Each structure stands twice: as structure tokens, then as C-alpha cells.
C-alpha positions as CSV (number, residue, x, y, z in Angstrom):
1,X,78.4,49.9,-53.6
2,X,79.6,46.7,-55.3
3,X,78.3,43.2,-54.6
4,X,81.3,42.1,-52.5
5,X,80.9,45.2,-50.2
6,X,77.2,44.6,-49.8
7,X,77.8,40.9,-49.0
8,X,80.4,41.9,-46.5
9,X,78.1,44.3,-44.7
10,X,75.3,41.7,-44.6
11,X,77.7,39.1,-43.2
12,X,79.0,41.6,-40.6
13,X,75.5,42.6,-39.5
14,X,74.5,38.9,-39.3
15,X,77.4,38.1,-37.0
16,X,76.8,41.1,-34.9
17,X,73.2,40.1,-34.3
18,X,74.2,36.5,-33.6
19,X,77.0,37.5,-31.2
20,X,75.0,40.3,-29.4
21,X,71.6,38.7,-29.0
22,X,72.2,35.0,-28.9
23,X,75.8,33.9,-28.5
24,X,76.9,36.0,-25.6
25,X,73.7,35.6,-23.6
26,X,73.7,31.8,-24.1
27,X,77.4,31.6,-23.1
28,X,76.6,33.2,-19.8
29,X,73.4,31.3,-19.3
30,X,71.2,34.4,-19.7
31,X,68.0,34.5,-21.7
32,X,66.7,37.7,-23.3
33,X,63.2,36.2,-23.6
34,X,63.4,35.7,-27.4
35,X,63.2,31.9,-27.0
36,X,60.2,32.2,-24.7
37,X,58.3,34.4,-27.1
38,X,59.1,32.0,-30.0
39,X,57.9,29.0,-28.0
40,X,54.6,30.7,-27.0
41,X,53.8,31.5,-30.6
42,X,54.8,28.0,-31.7
43,X,52.6,26.4,-29.1
44,X,49.6,28.5,-30.1
45,X,50.2,27.7,-33.8
46,X,50.4,23.9,-33.2
47,X,47.3,24.0,-31.1
48,X,45.4,25.8,-33.9
49,X,46.7,23.3,-36.4
50,X,45.6,20.4,-34.3
51,X,42.1,21.9,-34.1
52,X,42.0,22.5,-37.9
53,X,43.1,18.9,-38.6
54,X,40.5,17.4,-36.2
55,X,37.7,19.5,-37.9
56,X,38.8,18.7,-41.4
57,X,39.4,14.9,-40.9
58,X,36.8,12.3,-40.6
59,X,36.1,10.7,-37.2
60,X,37.6,7.4,-38.2
61,X,40.8,9.1,-39.4
62,X,41.1,11.0,-36.1
63,X,40.7,7.7,-34.2
64,X,43.3,6.1,-36.4
65,X,45.8,8.9,-35.9
66,X,45.3,8.8,-32.1
67,X,46.0,5.1,-31.9
68,X,49.6,5.4,-30.9
69,X,49.5,2.4,-28.6
70,X,50.2,-0.1,-31.3
71,X,48.7,-2.1,-34.2
72,X,47.6,-5.1,-32.2
73,X,46.2,-5.8,-28.7
74,X,48.7,-8.0,-26.9
75,X,48.0,-10.7,-24.4
76,X,50.6,-9.9,-21.7
77,X,49.8,-13.0,-19.6
78,X,52.7,-15.3,-18.7
79,X,53.2,-18.6,-20.5
80,X,51.7,-20.7,-17.7
81,X,48.4,-18.7,-17.7
82,X,48.3,-18.6,-21.5
83,X,48.5,-22.4,-21.8
84,X,46.2,-23.2,-19.0
85,X,43.2,-22.5,-21.1
86,X,44.3,-24.8,-23.9
87,X,45.2,-28.0,-22.0
88,X,45.4,-29.8,-18.7
89,X,48.8,-30.8,-17.2
90,X,50.1,-33.0,-20.1
91,X,51.4,-32.0,-23.5
92,X,48.9,-31.5,-26.2
93,X,49.3,-30.6,-29.8
94,X,47.1,-27.5,-29.2
95,X,50.0,-25.9,-27.3
96,X,51.3,-25.0,-30.8
97,X,48.5,-22.4,-31.1
98,X,49.9,-20.4,-28.1
99,X,53.4,-20.3,-29.6
100,X,52.1,-19.5,-33.1
101,X,50.0,-16.6,-31.6
102,X,53.1,-15.2,-29.9
103,X,55.2,-15.6,-33.0
104,X,52.6,-13.8,-35.2
105,X,52.4,-11.0,-32.6
106,X,56.2,-10.6,-32.8
107,X,56.1,-10.5,-36.6
108,X,53.3,-7.9,-36.8
109,X,54.6,-5.7,-34.0
110,X,57.3,-6.7,-31.7
111,X,58.4,-4.8,-28.6
112,X,62.0,-4.3,-29.6
113,X,62.4,-3.1,-33.2
114,X,59.7,-0.4,-32.9
115,X,61.9,1.2,-30.2
116,X,64.6,1.9,-32.8
117,X,62.3,4.0,-35.0
118,X,60.9,7.5,-34.5
119,X,58.0,7.9,-32.1
120,X,54.6,8.3,-33.7
121,X,52.7,11.5,-33.1
122,X,49.1,11.8,-32.1
123,X,48.6,15.0,-34.1
124,X,50.7,16.5,-36.9
125,X,53.3,19.1,-35.9
126,X,53.5,20.7,-39.4
127,X,56.7,18.9,-40.4
128,X,56.7,16.9,-43.6
129,X,58.7,14.1,-42.2
130,X,55.9,13.3,-39.7
131,X,52.8,13.6,-42.0
132,X,52.6,9.9,-43.0
133,X,49.0,9.7,-41.7
134,X,48.0,13.3,-42.4
135,X,46.7,14.7,-45.6
136,X,45.5,18.0,-47.2
137,X,42.9,19.6,-44.9
138,X,42.5,23.3,-45.9
139,X,44.2,26.1,-47.8
140,X,44.8,28.0,-44.6
141,X,46.6,25.1,-43.0
142,X,48.7,24.6,-46.1
143,X,49.6,28.3,-46.1
144,X,50.8,28.1,-42.5
145,X,52.9,25.0,-43.4
146,X,54.5,26.9,-46.2
147,X,55.4,29.8,-43.9
148,X,56.8,27.3,-41.4
149,X,59.0,25.8,-44.1
150,X,60.4,29.3,-45.0
151,X,60.9,30.1,-41.4
152,X,62.7,26.9,-40.6
153,X,64.9,26.7,-43.7
154,X,65.6,30.3,-44.5
155,X,65.8,31.9,-41.0
156,X,66.3,29.3,-38.3
157,X,68.6,26.9,-40.2
158,X,71.3,29.5,-41.1
159,X,71.1,30.9,-37.6
160,X,71.4,27.5,-36.0
161,X,74.2,26.3,-38.3
162,X,76.1,29.5,-37.4
163,X,75.7,28.9,-33.7
164,X,76.5,25.2,-34.0
165,X,79.7,25.9,-36.0
166,X,80.8,28.5,-33.4
167,X,80.0,26.3,-30.5
168,X,81.7,23.2,-31.9
169,X,84.7,25.1,-33.1
170,X,85.2,26.8,-29.7
171,X,84.8,23.4,-28.0
172,X,87.5,21.7,-30.1
173,X,89.9,24.7,-30.0
174,X,89.2,25.4,-26.3
175,X,89.7,21.8,-25.1
176,X,92.8,21.4,-27.2
177,X,94.4,24.5,-25.7
178,X,93.4,23.6,-22.2
179,X,94.7,20.1,-22.7
180,X,98.2,21.6,-23.1
181,X,98.2,22.8,-19.5
182,X,99.7,20.6,-16.7
183,X,97.2,18.7,-14.6
184,X,96.1,21.0,-11.7
185,X,93.1,22.8,-10.4
186,X,93.4,25.6,-12.9
187,X,93.2,23.1,-15.8
188,X,90.1,21.5,-14.2
189,X,88.3,24.9,-13.8
190,X,89.1,26.0,-17.3
191,X,88.0,22.7,-18.7
192,X,84.6,23.0,-16.9
193,X,84.2,26.5,-18.2
194,X,84.9,25.5,-21.8
195,X,82.5,22.5,-21.6
196,X,79.8,24.5,-19.9
197,X,80.0,27.5,-22.2
198,X,80.2,25.6,-25.5
199,X,77.4,23.2,-24.6
200,X,75.1,26.1,-23.8
201,X,75.8,27.6,-27.2
202,X,75.1,24.3,-28.9
203,X,71.8,23.9,-27.0
204,X,70.8,27.4,-28.1
205,X,71.7,26.3,-31.7
206,X,68.9,23.7,-31.3
207,X,66.4,26.2,-29.9
208,X,66.6,24.0,-26.8
209,X,64.1,24.6,-24.0
210,X,65.0,22.5,-21.0
211,X,63.2,22.2,-17.7
212,X,65.3,20.8,-14.8
213,X,63.4,19.3,-11.9
214,X,64.7,18.6,-8.4
215,X,68.0,20.4,-8.7
216,X,68.9,19.5,-5.1
217,X,69.6,16.0,-6.4
218,X,72.1,17.0,-9.0
219,X,75.0,14.4,-9.3
220,X,77.9,15.2,-7.0
221,X,81.6,14.8,-7.5
222,X,82.9,11.3,-7.1
223,X,79.5,9.8,-8.0
224,X,78.1,8.1,-11.1
225,X,75.3,9.7,-13.1
226,X,73.2,7.2,-15.1
227,X,70.4,8.3,-17.5
228,X,68.2,6.9,-20.3
229,X,69.6,7.5,-23.8
230,X,67.7,9.0,-26.7
231,X,70.4,11.0,-28.6
232,X,74.0,12.3,-28.4
233,X,72.4,15.6,-27.5
234,X,71.6,14.1,-24.1
235,X,75.1,15.1,-23.3
236,X,74.5,18.7,-24.2
237,X,71.3,18.8,-22.3
238,X,72.9,17.5,-19.1
239,X,76.2,19.4,-19.4
240,X,74.3,22.7,-19.8
241,X,73.5,22.4,-16.1
242,X,76.8,20.9,-14.9
243,X,80.0,19.2,-16.1
244,X,80.7,15.5,-16.2
245,X,83.4,13.0,-17.1
246,X,81.9,11.0,-19.9
247,X,82.1,7.3,-20.7
248,X,81.1,6.2,-24.2
249,X,81.6,4.4,-27.5
250,X,84.3,5.6,-29.8
251,X,82.8,7.3,-32.9
252,X,84.2,8.4,-36.2
253,X,83.5,11.5,-38.3
254,X,82.4,14.7,-36.6
255,X,81.7,12.9,-33.3
256,X,85.2,11.4,-33.4
257,X,86.8,14.9,-33.8
258,X,84.9,16.2,-30.8
259,X,85.7,13.2,-28.7
260,X,89.5,13.4,-29.4
261,X,89.5,17.1,-28.5
262,X,87.4,16.7,-25.3
263,X,89.5,14.0,-23.8
264,X,92.6,16.2,-23.9
265,X,91.1,18.6,-21.3
266,X,89.0,16.2,-19.2
267,X,89.4,12.5,-18.2
268,X,86.6,11.2,-20.4
269,X,86.8,7.5,-21.2
270,X,86.1,6.4,-24.8
271,X,86.2,2.7,-25.6
272,X,85.6,0.2,-28.4
273,X,82.7,-2.0,-27.4
274,X,83.9,-5.0,-29.3
275,X,87.3,-5.0,-27.6
276,X,87.4,-7.1,-24.4
277,X,90.6,-5.4,-23.2
278,X,88.9,-2.0,-23.5
279,X,86.1,-3.2,-21.2
280,X,88.6,-4.2,-18.5
281,X,90.4,-0.9,-18.9
282,X,87.2,1.1,-18.6
283,X,86.3,-0.8,-15.3
284,X,89.7,0.0,-13.9
285,X,89.5,3.7,-14.9
286,X,86.0,4.0,-13.4
287,X,87.0,2.6,-10.1
288,X,90.0,4.9,-9.9
289,X,87.8,7.9,-10.8
290,X,85.1,7.4,-8.2
291,X,87.8,6.8,-5.6
292,X,88.7,10.5,-5.9
293,X,85.8,12.5,-4.5
294,X,87.3,15.7,-6.1
295,X,86.7,14.5,-9.6
296,X,83.7,15.3,-11.7
297,X,80.8,12.8,-11.6
298,X,80.9,10.2,-14.3
299,X,78.1,10.3,-16.9
300,X,77.1,6.8,-18.3
301,X,74.2,5.7,-20.5
302,X,73.8,2.0,-19.4
303,X,71.5,1.1,-22.3
304,X,74.5,1.3,-24.6
305,X,72.4,2.6,-27.6
306,X,69.8,5.3,-28.4
307,X,66.1,4.4,-27.7
308,X,63.3,6.4,-29.3
309,X,62.1,8.3,-26.2
310,X,59.3,5.9,-25.4
311,X,61.0,3.3,-23.3
312,X,63.9,2.3,-21.2
313,X,65.7,-0.9,-22.1
314,X,68.1,-3.2,-20.2
315,X,70.8,-1.5,-18.3
316,X,74.2,-3.1,-18.7
317,X,75.4,-4.4,-15.3
318,X,79.0,-3.2,-15.7
319,X,78.2,0.4,-14.5
320,X,76.7,-1.0,-11.3
321,X,79.5,-3.4,-10.4
322,X,82.2,-0.8,-9.6
323,X,80.5,0.6,-6.5
324,X,80.0,4.2,-5.6
325,X,76.8,6.3,-5.4
326,X,74.5,6.2,-8.4
327,X,72.6,9.4,-9.3
328,X,69.7,8.5,-11.6
329,X,68.5,11.0,-14.2
330,X,65.4,10.7,-16.3
331,X,65.3,12.6,-19.7
332,X,62.0,12.9,-21.6
333,X,61.7,14.9,-24.9
334,X,58.5,16.4,-26.3
335,X,58.2,15.0,-29.8
336,X,55.6,17.6,-30.8
337,X,58.3,20.2,-31.4
338,X,61.0,17.9,-32.9
339,X,62.2,14.4,-32.9
340,X,65.4,14.1,-30.8
341,X,65.9,10.3,-31.4
342,X,69.1,9.4,-33.4
343,X,68.7,6.3,-35.6
344,X,72.4,5.8,-36.1
345,X,71.8,2.9,-38.5
346,X,69.9,5.2,-40.8
347,X,71.3,8.7,-40.4
348,X,74.9,9.9,-40.0
349,X,75.6,12.5,-37.4
350,X,75.6,15.4,-39.9
351,X,72.3,14.2,-41.4
352,X,70.8,13.8,-37.9
353,X,71.9,17.3,-36.9
354,X,70.4,18.7,-40.1
355,X,67.0,17.1,-39.3
356,X,67.1,18.4,-35.7
357,X,68.1,21.9,-36.9
358,X,65.2,22.0,-39.3
359,X,62.7,21.1,-36.6
360,X,60.8,23.6,-34.6
361,X,62.7,23.2,-31.4
362,X,64.1,20.6,-28.9
363,X,62.0,20.6,-25.7
364,X,62.7,18.3,-22.9
365,X,62.3,17.7,-19.1
366,X,65.2,16.5,-16.9
367,X,64.5,14.9,-13.6
368,X,67.3,14.6,-11.1
369,X,66.5,11.8,-8.7
370,X,67.6,10.9,-5.1
371,X,71.0,9.0,-5.1
372,X,70.8,5.2,-4.9
373,X,73.3,2.7,-3.5
374,X,73.6,-1.0,-3.8
375,X,71.8,-2.8,-1.0
376,X,73.2,-5.6,1.1
377,X,72.9,-8.9,-0.7
378,X,71.8,-7.2,-4.0
379,X,73.8,-8.2,-7.1
380,X,74.6,-5.8,-9.9
381,X,71.8,-7.0,-12.2
382,X,69.1,-6.4,-9.6
383,X,70.6,-3.0,-8.7
384,X,70.6,-2.0,-12.4
385,X,67.0,-3.1,-12.8
386,X,66.0,-1.1,-9.7
387,X,67.6,2.0,-11.0
388,X,66.1,1.4,-14.5
389,X,62.6,1.1,-13.0
390,X,63.0,4.3,-11.0
391,X,64.0,6.2,-14.2
392,X,61.2,4.7,-16.2
393,X,58.5,5.7,-13.6
394,X,59.9,9.2,-13.2
395,X,60.1,9.9,-17.0
396,X,56.8,8.2,-17.9
397,X,58.6,5.7,-20.0
398,X,57.8,2.0,-20.7
399,X,60.2,-0.4,-19.0
400,X,61.4,-3.3,-21.2
401,X,63.8,-6.1,-20.2
402,X,65.3,-6.4,-23.7
403,X,68.9,-5.7,-24.5
404,X,69.4,-2.6,-26.6
405,X,72.2,-4.5,-28.4
406,X,69.4,-6.2,-30.4
407,X,69.4,-3.0,-32.5
408,X,72.3,-4.4,-34.4
409,X,72.6,-8.1,-33.3
410,X,70.4,-11.1,-33.6
411,X,68.6,-12.5,-30.6
412,X,70.9,-14.6,-28.4
413,X,70.2,-18.3,-28.2
414,X,69.9,-18.0,-24.4
415,X,66.7,-16.0,-24.8
416,X,65.2,-18.9,-26.9
417,X,66.5,-21.5,-24.5
418,X,64.9,-19.7,-21.5
419,X,61.4,-20.0,-23.1
420,X,62.1,-23.7,-23.9
421,X,63.2,-24.4,-20.4
422,X,60.1,-22.7,-18.9
423,X,57.9,-24.8,-21.1
424,X,59.7,-28.1,-20.4
425,X,59.4,-27.4,-16.6
426,X,55.7,-27.2,-17.0
427,X,55.6,-30.6,-18.9
428,X,58.2,-32.7,-17.1
429,X,57.9,-31.0,-13.7
430,X,54.8,-30.6,-11.6
431,X,53.0,-28.4,-14.1
432,X,54.2,-25.1,-12.7
433,X,57.1,-22.8,-13.6
434,X,56.7,-20.9,-10.3
435,X,56.8,-24.0,-8.2
436,X,60.1,-24.9,-9.8
437,X,61.5,-21.5,-9.0
438,X,60.4,-21.9,-5.4
């Protein structure tokens, strides 16, 4: 038997195993129990590793590693309360200390930029990329880490790449073929089948373990589904349990290829955020879409950018101005098994997928929440904040008022002017910001 024949047999056996034990069951939404066994072993291994680290590290080191709440202890009191201890009602030079303190807090650790970097772990998960605060503990733990590297890169990575290639290829080819059909019910059913099947395959390529809660509140046709945004794989996570018409930013590269193929089979809406005419067109398309109760629910991520799975930032009001029923969904990943956050300013899509595929697994919880509608007299901004608060509470996330656009843009002058106005009201008014608002 020559080398070519041997390689052919190995490749044939590999594809047979992938197709028979992983691809077909995942396409039909069936589990053979392999993933469950893998997760049980993984959980036991990480628990053992945590115990070994705690035993091998000094008490001070453990406390340091557990301090995931931040570097400094913030004073969250409002400006009026913070200044009351420094002065009476008139301006005093000592007011400078309050603003200097706030400025230093922002320099050392602000609330915004830390949301655009990976979440810190309390205990090491045996991945080199997360061991900044962890060092050599024992030979046994090092041996387990080496075995983990061999498993992730020599077994799981080839398997996951194979599944991802098949899933993405089928999605591009399938949506392109379905897109050639005339618009009718058959095209819609085939489009849903292609999206659902391919997304299930891609989730299996990430060793995805997803727990869906409150399925009775799943988004209905003609509605709008809004969710917090951590990664592009949020779409895969949600589409595994149901199909959506998506709204999102135009991308290039691999994401662009997928977007252009998907829009041929389903009325997704891709737009360029910098183009004002695109925004008006999106609003018009969305209003037309929700007017037809037979169409798929629209999936929107109102934050407009990926946040690191710890917080929910400002929801853009545009999604809440078009009317219709809002179906909130909270998504929370477990960072102990793998970091799902996509830092698009640091990693390309391919690099990000490589990092995810060399992690242990992607584990997350999805909570469907009761539908919400705009109350009488409630403007779009207040409605958006109400939905955001509900998602933050359900997902155990920190609610922040900041715009996610600060990820790439400077702070708007209006934010600075607002603080200046509040301070001036305390000085030239009657000494109270709240009384001015009343």
C-alpha cells in the first residue's frame, strides 16, 4: 500500500466518522451523547485544576486572582452628593479635587474601554491565552495542560475546522440555490431549512452547549427580537432554535461572503452604518417587514457592537421607533470554557474563529423573555432603556448608559457639556441639580 492510498483511506475514514457521528445528528438536531460526556469530563478536569491551583498558590495570590471586580473602588455617588462634603453652596477651589478624583478613576480603570477586552477569569481554565495571573504550580497540572493542548489542537481543531467548512459551504451553496427560486412559500420553507440545518452544524463545530430557557416566549413572526451582543456567533446560537430575518452592519472578508449569500434566500437587511441614506432605507424596510405577520421575526442587536459578556451598553433607539412587538432575549456565555467575545479591532474573523475553535467549548444560556410593547406616552429612548434593563437583569449583566460606539469613536462633546451644565446649575441655580429638573 503506497502513501497516497493510505492517505486516501485515512481521509475516507475521517469523513465517514464526521458524517455519521457528528454531521448528520447535528443537522437533524439529534445528540448521540458524545458532547454531554465530553462536557462532564471537562467540568471535572477544570474543577480539579482549580483545586490544585488554590493549593499551590499563596493566599495573597488567590485573593488577587479572585479580584475580578476591578482595580479600584469607585465612588458611585452623584455629583451633587460628592461635592456636598467639600463645600457649601458657593463655588470653591476645592471643587477641583472632586473632578480630579473622577478623572484619575477614569484613567486607571474606566467603565467603557474595559468592556471591549476579554473578561477576566477567577480561576485558570488551562488555556495559555488566559494565564496572565497564573504560574507554574505542579508537574501534574502541567502534564494535564500539555494533554489539553494536544487534544485541542490535534483532535478537536481538525474536527471543528472540517465541520465549520462543511457548514459554511452548505450555507453559501444552499442559500445561493434557494435564492434562484421565485418568491413563494416553498422558497421560505427551504430557506428556513437551510439556515436551521447549517447553523446547527456550525454550532456543533464550536462544541456548543446551549441551554434555552422559557421557550414559550420565543419570538413570533411579525415581531422584533432584540438581544445583547457578544459575538457574531450570537446569530448561530439563536438560529439553532429558530430562524430570523437579520439586520446588521455590512462586513468584508468571510463574513461578507456569507452575508451576500444569505440575503439571496431570506430578506436580511445589511447596511453601512456611516451612510445616512442606508439608515432611512433600513427603517423603511423594517416597517414593511413587521407589517406582514407571516414574515420571520427580525433579529437586531441594538448595541451596534460586541461587548465582552459582562455588560449591556446603550441600545440605539432606532429599533424601538418603528413600532411592533419587541421580544427581548438575554444571552450569557460561560467564559470558563472559552471566550466568545469578538474584539473586532484586534482580531479578524478568521483569527477569532481559530481562537474559538481551539478553546474547550462554547457554553451559554439563552433566556427568552415575555414580549414588550411601547407604553402610552413613552418615547423610544425610554422604551429602549426599559428593554435593556430587563435583559441586563435576566442575564446577570451590568447595565451601562454608555454608547458602544465609543469602541471606535471619541467621546462626544455633548457628554462633556452635560456634566458642565449639571455643575453650573448647582452654582448659579439654587444649589441643586434635582430641583432644576423638577
